[in-house]
C-alpha positions as CSV (number, residue, x, y, z in Angstrom):
1,M,74.0,-23.9,-69.9
2,T,73.1,-24.7,-66.2
3,I,75.3,-26.7,-63.9
4,P,73.3,-29.4,-62.2
5,P,73.2,-29.4,-58.4
6,S,75.6,-31.4,-56.3
7,R,74.4,-34.4,-54.3
8,A,74.8,-32.4,-51.1
9,E,72.6,-29.6,-52.5
10,L,70.1,-32.1,-53.7
11,A,70.1,-33.9,-50.3
12,E,69.5,-30.4,-48.6
13,L,66.6,-29.8,-50.9
14,F,65.0,-33.1,-50.3
15,R,65.3,-32.6,-46.5
16,A,63.6,-29.1,-46.9
17,D,60.9,-30.5,-48.9
18,D,60.4,-33.5,-46.4
19,R,60.0,-30.7,-43.6
20,G,57.7,-28.7,-45.6
21,Q,55.5,-31.7,-46.3
22,A,55.6,-32.8,-42.6
23,E,54.4,-29.3,-41.6
24,H,51.7,-29.4,-44.1
25,R,50.4,-32.8,-42.9
26,Q,50.6,-31.5,-39.3
27,F,48.6,-28.4,-40.3
28,M,46.0,-30.4,-42.2
29,A,45.5,-32.7,-39.5
30,Q,44.7,-30.0,-36.9
31,P,41.1,-29.4,-38.0
32,E,40.3,-33.1,-38.2
33,A,41.6,-33.5,-34.6
34,Q,39.6,-30.5,-33.3
35,A,36.4,-31.8,-35.0
36,R,36.8,-35.2,-33.2
37,A,37.4,-33.6,-30.1
38,L,34.2,-31.6,-30.4
39,M,32.3,-34.6,-31.5
40,Q,33.4,-36.4,-28.2
41,R,32.6,-33.4,-26.0
42,N,29.1,-33.2,-27.6
43,D,28.1,-36.8,-27.4
44,D,29.8,-39.6,-25.6
45,D,29.4,-42.0,-28.5
46,G,30.9,-39.5,-31.0
47,G,27.8,-39.9,-33.1
48,L,25.7,-37.3,-34.8
49,V,23.4,-34.9,-32.8
50,Y,19.9,-34.4,-34.4
51,K,18.0,-31.2,-33.9
52,E,14.4,-31.8,-32.6
53,M,11.6,-29.4,-33.1
54,D,8.2,-29.7,-31.4
55,N,6.0,-27.9,-34.1
56,A,7.9,-28.9,-37.3
57,T,5.3,-28.1,-40.0
58,G,5.9,-27.0,-43.5
59,A,5.3,-23.5,-44.7
60,P,1.6,-22.8,-45.5
61,A,0.8,-23.0,-49.4
62,E,0.4,-19.6,-50.9
63,P,-3.1,-18.9,-52.4
64,E,-3.4,-19.3,-56.1
65,T,-3.1,-16.1,-58.0
66,D,-6.3,-14.8,-59.6
67,W,-5.5,-14.1,-63.3
68,S,-8.9,-13.3,-64.5
69,Q,-8.4,-9.6,-64.7
70,W,-5.2,-10.0,-66.6
71,E,-6.9,-12.3,-69.0
72,A,-9.7,-9.9,-69.5
73,W,-7.3,-7.1,-70.1
74,M,-5.2,-9.1,-72.5
75,A,-8.3,-10.2,-74.4
76,G,-9.3,-6.5,-74.8
77,H,-5.8,-5.5,-75.8
78,L,-5.6,-8.3,-78.5
79,A,-9.2,-7.5,-79.7
80,N,-8.0,-3.6,-80.2
81,E,-4.9,-4.8,-82.1
82,S,-6.8,-7.1,-84.4
83,A,-9.5,-4.5,-85.2
């Protein structure tokens, strides 16, 4: 059988939990604040910065593979198997 904690013990536990949650909120807010500061430094409006490229073209298409030799070999192989 366990003895329930007293009101004073519960109050101390709740205060410790409140401190822990406050520290966590402060810790989690830091990256957001740093990101806002960086955005303000990069652009006065705080908007997005788009990358611009002069010669932005897609990759050249690869030439289509010639399968004629493979098909000839396969046809010969199948002919040998069926004979």
